[in-house]
C-alpha positions as CSV (number, residue, x, y, z in Angstrom):
1,M,0.0,0.0,0.0
2,K,1.2,3.5,-0.7
3,S,0.0,7.0,-0.1
4,R,0.2,9.2,-3.1
5,F,-0.9,12.6,-1.9
6,V,0.5,15.2,-4.2
7,K,-2.0,17.9,-4.4
8,A,-0.4,21.3,-4.3
9,R,-3.5,23.3,-5.0
10,G,-3.9,21.9,-8.4
11,L,-0.2,21.4,-9.3
12,I,0.2,17.7,-8.8
13,L,0.0,15.0,-6.2
14,G,-1.7,11.9,-6.1
15,V,2.7,9.2,-5.6
16,M,0.4,10.6,-4.3
17,Q,-3.3,12.1,-7.1
18,K,-3.2,13.8,-10.5
19,T,-3.3,17.4,-11.3
20,K,-6.6,19.1,-11.2
21,Y,-5.7,22.6,-12.3
22,F,-2.9,23.9,-14.5
23,Y,-1.2,27.2,-14.7
24,L,-2.6,28.1,-18.1
25,I,-1.8,31.5,-19.5
26,L,-4.8,33.3,-20.8
27,I,-3.5,36.6,-22.2
28,L,-5.0,39.4,-24.2
29,F,-3.6,40.2,-27.6
30,C,-3.3,43.3,-29.6
31,T,-6.1,44.0,-32.0
32,T,-5.0,47.4,-33.1
33,L,-3.5,48.0,-36.6
34,S,0.0,48.4,-35.0
35,C,0.0,44.7,-34.0
36,D,1.9,42.2,-36.1
37,N,-0.5,40.0,-38.0
38,D,1.2,36.7,-37.3
39,K,1.3,37.5,-33.6
40,A,-2.4,38.3,-33.5
41,K,-3.1,35.0,-35.3
42,A,-0.9,33.2,-32.8
43,G,-2.9,34.7,-30.0
44,R,-6.2,33.5,-31.5
45,F,-4.8,30.0,-31.9
46,L,-3.7,30.0,-28.2
47,L,-7.2,31.0,-27.0
48,M,-8.8,28.4,-29.2
49,G,-6.4,25.8,-27.9
50,N,-7.2,26.8,-24.3
51,N,-10.9,26.3,-25.0
52,E,-10.2,22.8,-26.4
53,L,-8.0,22.0,-23.5
54,A,-10.7,23.0,-21.0
55,N,-13.1,20.6,-22.9
56,L,-10.5,17.8,-22.6
57,N,-10.0,17.7,-26.4
58,Y,-6.2,17.3,-26.0
59,K,-5.4,16.3,-29.6
60,E,-7.1,19.4,-31.0
61,A,-5.6,21.6,-28.3
62,I,-2.1,20.3,-29.3
63,R,-2.9,21.1,-33.0
64,L,-4.0,24.6,-32.2
65,Y,-1.0,25.3,-29.9
66,T,1.3,24.0,-32.7
67,E,-0.4,26.4,-35.1
68,A,0.3,29.3,-32.6
69,I,3.9,28.3,-32.4
70,G,4.1,28.2,-36.2
71,K,3.0,31.8,-36.3
72,D,5.2,32.9,-33.4
73,P,8.2,30.5,-32.7
74,Q,9.0,32.5,-29.5
75,F,5.5,32.2,-28.0
76,K,6.4,30.8,-24.6
77,E,2.7,30.5,-23.5
78,A,1.9,28.3,-26.5
79,Y,4.8,26.0,-25.6
80,N,3.7,25.9,-22.0
81,N,0.1,25.2,-22.7
82,R,1.0,22.6,-25.4
83,G,3.0,20.9,-22.7
84,V,0.0,20.8,-20.5
85,A,-2.1,19.1,-23.2
86,L,0.7,16.7,-23.9
87,Y,1.0,15.9,-20.2
88,K,-2.8,15.3,-19.9
89,S,-2.7,12.9,-22.8
90,G,0.1,10.9,-21.3
91,H,3.0,12.2,-23.4
92,Y,5.4,13.1,-20.6
93,A,8.6,13.3,-22.6
94,E,7.1,15.6,-25.2
95,A,5.5,17.8,-22.4
96,L,8.9,18.0,-20.7
97,N,10.5,19.1,-24.0
98,D,8.0,21.9,-24.4
99,Y,8.4,23.2,-20.8
100,T,12.2,23.1,-21.1
101,F,12.2,24.8,-24.5
102,A,10.1,27.7,-23.1
103,I,12.6,28.1,-20.2
104,V,15.9,27.5,-21.9
105,Q,15.3,29.0,-25.4
106,I,12.8,31.8,-24.6
107,D,12.5,32.9,-21.0
108,P,14.8,31.4,-18.2
109,T,12.5,33.1,-15.6
110,Y,9.2,31.7,-16.8
111,T,7.8,30.3,-13.6
112,D,4.7,28.7,-15.1
113,A,6.8,26.4,-17.1
114,Y,8.9,25.6,-14.0
115,K,5.8,24.7,-12.1
116,N,4.5,22.4,-14.8
117,R,7.9,20.9,-15.4
118,F,8.2,20.1,-11.7
119,E,4.9,18.2,-12.0
120,V,6.1,16.1,-15.0
121,N,9.4,15.4,-13.4
122,L,7.7,14.3,-10.2
123,V,5.1,11.9,-11.8
124,S,7.7,10.4,-14.2
125,G,10.2,9.6,-11.5
126,S,12.8,12.3,-12.1
127,Y,12.7,13.3,-8.5
128,Q,16.1,15.1,-8.3
129,R,15.1,17.3,-11.3
130,A,11.7,18.0,-9.7
131,L,13.6,19.1,-6.6
132,E,15.8,21.5,-8.6
133,D,12.7,23.1,-10.2
134,A,11.1,23.5,-6.8
135,E,14.2,25.0,-5.4
136,Y,14.3,27.6,-8.2
137,L,10.7,28.5,-7.5
138,A,11.6,29.0,-3.9
139,T,14.1,31.7,-4.9
140,V,11.4,33.5,-6.9
141,Y,8.6,33.1,-4.3
142,P,10.4,32.8,-0.9
143,D,7.2,33.6,1.0
144,S,5.0,31.1,-0.7
145,A,3.9,28.0,1.3
146,Y,3.7,26.0,-1.9
147,T,7.3,26.3,-2.9
148,Y,8.2,24.5,0.4
149,L,5.4,22.0,-0.3
150,Y,6.9,21.2,-3.7
151,Q,10.3,20.7,-2.2
152,G,8.9,18.4,0.4
153,L,7.1,16.3,-2.2
154,A,10.3,15.8,-4.2
155,L,12.3,15.1,-1.1
156,T,9.7,12.5,0.0
157,D,10.1,10.6,-3.2
158,L,13.9,10.8,-2.9
159,K,13.4,9.1,0.6
160,R,15.0,12.1,2.3
161,Y,12.2,12.0,4.8
162,D,13.6,14.3,7.6
163,E,14.4,17.0,5.0
164,A,10.9,16.6,3.6
165,I,9.3,16.9,7.0
166,S,11.2,20.1,7.6
167,K,9.9,21.6,4.3
168,F,6.3,20.6,5.0
169,D,6.6,22.2,8.4
170,M,7.9,25.4,6.7
171,A,4.9,25.3,4.4
172,Y,2.5,24.9,7.3
173,Q,4.2,27.9,9.1
174,K,3.6,30.0,6.1
175,D,0.0,28.9,5.8
176,P,-1.6,27.2,8.9
177,E,-4.7,26.3,6.9
178,N,-2.6,24.3,4.4
179,V,-4.0,20.8,4.9
180,E,-1.8,19.5,2.1
181,A,1.3,20.4,4.0
182,V,0.1,18.6,7.2
183,V,-1.0,15.4,5.4
184,N,2.1,15.2,3.3
185,Q,4.2,15.7,6.5
186,A,2.2,12.8,8.1
187,N,2.9,10.7,5.0
188,A,6.7,11.3,5.4
189,Y,6.5,10.1,9.0
190,Y,4.4,7.1,7.9
191,M,6.9,6.2,5.1
192,S,9.8,6.4,7.7
193,N,7.9,4.1,10.1
194,R,7.1,6.7,12.7
195,Y,3.4,5.9,13.0
196,E,2.5,7.7,16.2
197,K,3.8,11.1,14.9
198,A,2.0,10.5,11.6
199,R,-1.3,9.8,13.5
200,E,-0.9,12.9,15.6
201,L,-0.5,15.1,12.5
202,L,-3.5,13.5,10.8
203,Q,-5.6,14.5,13.7
204,K,-4.4,18.0,13.2
205,A,-5.3,17.7,9.6
206,I,-8.8,16.7,10.5
207,S,-9.2,19.9,12.5
208,I,-8.2,21.9,9.4
209,D,-10.3,20.1,6.8
210,A,-12.1,16.9,7.8
211,T,-13.2,16.4,4.1
212,E,-9.7,15.7,2.9
213,A,-9.8,12.1,1.8
214,N,-6.1,11.5,2.0
215,I,-6.2,11.8,5.8
216,Y,-8.3,8.6,6.1
217,N,-6.2,6.8,3.4
218,T,-3.1,7.4,5.4
219,L,-4.8,6.3,8.7
220,A,-5.8,3.1,6.8
221,L,-2.1,2.6,5.8
222,I,-1.0,2.9,9.4
223,A,-3.6,0.5,10.7
224,T,-2.6,-2.0,8.0
225,Q,1.0,-1.8,9.0
226,E,-0.1,-2.4,12.6
227,G,-2.2,-5.5,11.5
228,D,-5.5,-3.9,12.5
229,F,-7.3,-4.6,9.2
230,Q,-10.8,-3.9,10.5
231,E,-9.7,-0.4,11.5
232,A,-7.9,-0.1,8.2
233,L,-11.1,-1.0,6.3
234,K,-13.1,1.5,8.2
235,Q,-10.6,4.3,7.4
236,V,-10.2,3.5,3.7
237,N,-14.0,3.3,3.3
238,Q,-14.2,6.8,4.6
239,A,-11.5,7.9,2.1
240,I,-13.4,6.3,-0.8
241,E,-16.7,7.8,0.3
242,I,-15.1,11.2,-0.1
243,D,-13.2,10.4,-3.3
244,S,-14.5,7.3,-5.1
245,R,-12.3,7.9,-8.3
246,N,-9.0,7.6,-6.6
247,G,-7.2,4.4,-7.9
248,Y,-4.8,4.3,-4.9
249,F,-7.6,4.2,-2.4
250,S,-9.3,1.3,-4.3
251,N,-6.1,-0.6,-4.6
252,N,-5.3,-0.1,-0.9
253,R,-8.7,-1.4,0.1
254,G,-8.1,-4.4,-2.2
255,F,-4.9,-5.1,-0.2
256,I,-6.9,-4.9,3.0
257,Y,-9.4,-7.4,1.7
258,L,-6.5,-9.7,0.7
259,N,-5.4,-9.7,4.3
260,L,-9.0,-10.3,5.5
261,G,-9.3,-13.3,3.1
262,E,-12.1,-11.7,1.1
263,L,-10.6,-12.5,-2.3
264,E,-13.6,-11.6,-4.4
265,K,-13.8,-8.1,-3.0
266,A,-10.1,-7.8,-3.2
267,E,-10.0,-8.6,-6.9
268,A,-12.8,-6.1,-7.7
269,D,-11.0,-3.3,-5.9
270,I,-7.6,-4.1,-7.3
271,N,-9.1,-4.2,-10.8
272,M,-10.7,-0.8,-10.2
273,G,-7.4,0.6,-9.0
274,I,-5.8,-0.5,-12.2
275,K,-8.6,0.9,-14.3
276,L,-8.3,4.3,-12.6
277,D,-4.5,4.3,-12.7
278,P,-3.0,1.7,-15.1
279,S,0.6,2.7,-14.2
280,N,0.2,2.0,-10.4
281,P,2.8,-0.8,-9.6
282,W,1.3,-1.4,-6.2
283,A,-1.9,-2.6,-7.9
284,Y,-0.1,-5.1,-10.1
285,R,1.8,-6.4,-7.0
286,N,-1.5,-6.8,-5.2
287,K,-3.0,-8.6,-8.2
288,A,0.0,-10.9,-8.2
289,I,-0.8,-11.7,-4.5
290,F,-4.4,-12.4,-5.4
291,Y,-3.3,-14.8,-8.1
292,Y,-0.8,-16.4,-5.8
293,E,-3.5,-17.0,-3.2
294,N,-5.7,-18.6,-6.0
295,K,-2.8,-20.8,-7.1
296,S,-2.7,-19.1,-10.5
297,F,1.1,-18.9,-10.5
298,D,1.8,-18.0,-14.1
299,A,-0.7,-15.1,-13.9
300,A,0.9,-14.1,-10.6
301,L,4.4,-14.0,-12.2
302,R,3.1,-11.8,-15.1
303,N,1.7,-9.3,-12.7
304,I,4.8,-9.3,-10.5
305,E,7.0,-8.6,-13.5
306,L,4.7,-5.8,-14.6
307,A,4.9,-4.2,-11.2
308,A,8.7,-4.4,-11.3
309,Q,8.8,-2.6,-14.7
310,Y,7.2,0.4,-12.9
311,D,9.0,0.1,-9.6
312,D,11.1,-2.9,-8.4
313,S,11.5,-1.5,-4.9
314,I,8.0,-2.1,-3.7
315,P,7.8,-3.8,-0.3
316,L,6.9,-7.5,-0.4
317,L,7.5,-7.6,-4.2
318,N,10.6,-9.8,-4.0
319,H,9.0,-11.9,-1.2
320,Y,6.0,-12.9,-3.4
321,W,8.2,-13.1,-6.5
322,G,10.3,-15.8,-4.7
323,L,7.2,-17.6,-3.5
324,V,5.7,-17.7,-7.0
325,L,9.0,-18.9,-8.5
326,V,9.1,-21.7,-5.9
327,E,5.7,-22.9,-7.1
328,L,7.0,-22.8,-10.7
329,D,10.0,-24.9,-9.6
330,R,12.5,-22.2,-10.6
331,M,14.4,-22.5,-7.4
332,D,17.6,-20.7,-8.2
333,E,15.6,-17.6,-9.3
334,A,13.4,-17.9,-6.2
335,C,16.5,-17.9,-3.9
336,A,17.8,-14.8,-5.7
337,K,14.5,-13.0,-5.0
338,F,14.4,-14.1,-1.4
339,S,17.9,-12.7,-0.9
340,L,16.6,-9.3,-2.0
341,S,13.5,-9.5,0.2
342,E,12.9,-7.3,3.2
343,S,10.3,-9.6,4.6
344,S,10.5,-10.9,8.2
345,E,10.3,-14.4,6.7
346,K,13.4,-13.9,4.6
347,E,15.8,-16.1,6.5
348,M,13.3,-18.8,7.1
349,L,12.5,-19.0,3.4
350,I,16.2,-19.1,2.4
351,K,16.8,-21.9,4.9
352,K,13.8,-23.8,3.6
353,Y,14.3,-23.5,-0.1
354,C,17.9,-22.5,-0.8
355,K,21.1,-24.6,-0.3
């Protein structure tokens, strides 16, 4: 199970939620006779592109922004907004190229492109680059709570938890009503196995905004780690009641159902998690556990390998990988996976299966 709360007022957050709002530049263009004709046309293409983007017509938005760039090759807003449309349609590398071009080739101080590039870097796993973008934004907006929040998010994914906790606290000091800062700080404590401090912060978050679904998801994660699956189920149900379209919540409930032995419910939730977020490696790991429990070992192996393609550092991945390989009579490979496992059963399994 994993908490993916990355929700900086519409910027990103869901390693933890996906972006809700983007920093789109809606500008007014000259309409007087003194204006350059190509620039005026570029402005109209930008506004039409923004309209298509707002209506989720990403392909047409990209076409219109490209037309704007054709009319004005130095139009940084068109590059930025085309990057947004590319990002929303899943083309992360191309989006990154547009943001970087707007910064490097046109305007090195263009903060909107830095914000959006931070997001792409974070969701695509380039955490150090995301941190560098967040640090630049902090030099421009030193009094903004969100620049500290962005740094904390990148530091969390870099597993630099104490530094992340410090940044989230700075964000909270700048804005005591910033529930995102408090929940993400709690997540950093959770990820570093300091559950009581995480729980304390989550209670503070409830006092700020009790409708924030990620509070209850993280409480469910803590209860799961402590083996209290009924409490975990209660908390994750509350998260899903608030946000039923969050794939991480569905997948986390599926993992809870696996531990409760309710395999049919587990399968339904895990499948929903994959449907809502097809790139969630935790969901494929959980589906592998489901197939393992049902003795469908070939299917379990396929899902484990798929999870590893996205993230091979997930807890319990090597544990179940080894168990599945044992069932497939691939003992040498199984022992190699057990040796990489962080499971409490590691030594027992090596002693049992490995010479």
